[in-house]
Residue, then its C-alpha position, 0 to 999 in steps of 0.5 A: m630476684s628474690i634475695l636472702v641476706t645471712r649477714p649478722s645484725p645490724a649489717g644485714e638488716q641495713l642491706v636488706n633496708r636498702l635492697r627494698a628501697r631500690g625495689k628489690s625482694a629481699w629478706h634477712l635470716p641471721l645466722i650467728d649473733f656476737t657476745p663480748g669475748n673471753d679475753l676482753p680483760h686481758l686487752p689492755q694488759r696485752l696492748a701495754d706488752l707491744s713495744d712502739g713499732d709492734l703491729l696490731f691487727i683488727v680482723s673485723q668491725h666486731a673487734i673494734n665494737y667490743a674491744h673499743p668500748w672496752l678500753m674508754q671503760q678501763g680509761v686505756s687509750w689505743p696506744a701511739g706507737l703501733h703499726y695498726f692493720a685492719v683486715g678491709r677498708s671499713t674496718g680500717l676506717r672505722l678504728n681511725g675514726l675513733s682512735g685518729l691513728p692511721v691504720s693501713y688496710p688493703d685497697e682492694g679485697e677484704t681477706s687475709e692475703d690481701l692484707l699480707r700483700l701490704p709492702a708493709l709487711a714484707r719485712i718484720n722480723g724481729k716484731r711482735a704482733l696482737i690479732l684482735r679476733g672473734n673465737g678462732g679464725r685468721d688462722v692464715l694471718e697468724q700462720t704467714l706472720r709466724q713464718r715472717g719472723v714475728q710473734a704474734t698472739y691472738c685476744e678474743c674480743y667476741r664470741r660468734s654463736p649459731i643461731h639454731y633454726d628448724g631446716e624443715e621450716q626454714g627450706r618450706r619458707m625460702r621456697t614460698l618466698g621464691i628466693d633464689t640468691l643467698v648473701i652469705t660472707s663467711g665459710e662458718m655461715l656458709q656451711q652452717f647453711y648447707t647443714l641446716m637445710p635437709e637432703y630434699y630442699r638443698r637438691t631442689w632449692l638450695m643448690p639452684c640458687r645464686l651465691i654471693v660470696v666475698s672471697e675466692r675461698l669462700a667461693m672455692l668452699a661453695r664449689q666444694l658443697g656443690w653450688t655451680d652459680i657462685v659471684v664474688a664481691n670485691a669486699a665484705d662491706n654492704d656497699a660491695l654487696m649493693r654492687v653486684l646485686l644491682 
C-alpha cells in the first residue's frame, strides 16, 4: 500500500510522518492552504451582539486557529454566557483548552448532521447563533438551525485557497510512486483532485485507487464521480485516519 495524503499543512505532514514511522509508504500533496478570513475584524462585535444563552458554533480547528489569536490581540475573551458547539471532538477539545469553557460536540462522527443530533440542539427556537467557518460550507448547519427557529449568522474566520498543480505531471508522479490509496477529507478537495487529473490518468490510475473519506456524504459524492473502493473513517482527525490506514 502506497498512500497519498491530501490534507492541508500541518495536519497532512503529521499524518504522513506517523504513517512512515509505522513502516508505511506515504506522501503528501496538500490541495488547499489557508489565509485569514474577511470577517475576522468584525468578530469581537458579532460576539458582543449575542446574549447569554445564545449559541456559538465552531466548524473546524482552522476557525479557532484564526479566531482565538485575533480575539487575544484585541483583548477580547470568549463570552462565558454562550453555549459552545464544535463539529468534531478535536475541535471541541481545542476550544475548551484555549478558553476554559465547556464545549459540546458529538461522541461519534464529525459532520454537521452528527452535531445537529445532540439533544441540546433539539429545542432552540428563538435563540441566536454565530457560526465561525471558512469561506463557504456548512450550509446544512445554517439551514437546519433556521428551520428550528434560530437566527443564524456566519463569521468567515479563514479562507481556503486551492493550490495549483500541473495535472499531467502529478498523474505521472502518482503512478511512478505506486500510489494506490488516497486520503481526502472534504468534498471541495475531492472535486479539485478529480478535476486536476487528465482523463487518461482518471481512468487508468485514479478511479481504481482505494479512497479514504471522513463522512457518508463525502462517500456519496465519490461514488457519483466513479469511485467504487471507498472506506469511511469515523472521524476527520489523524487518529481516526491512522486506525483506518493501519
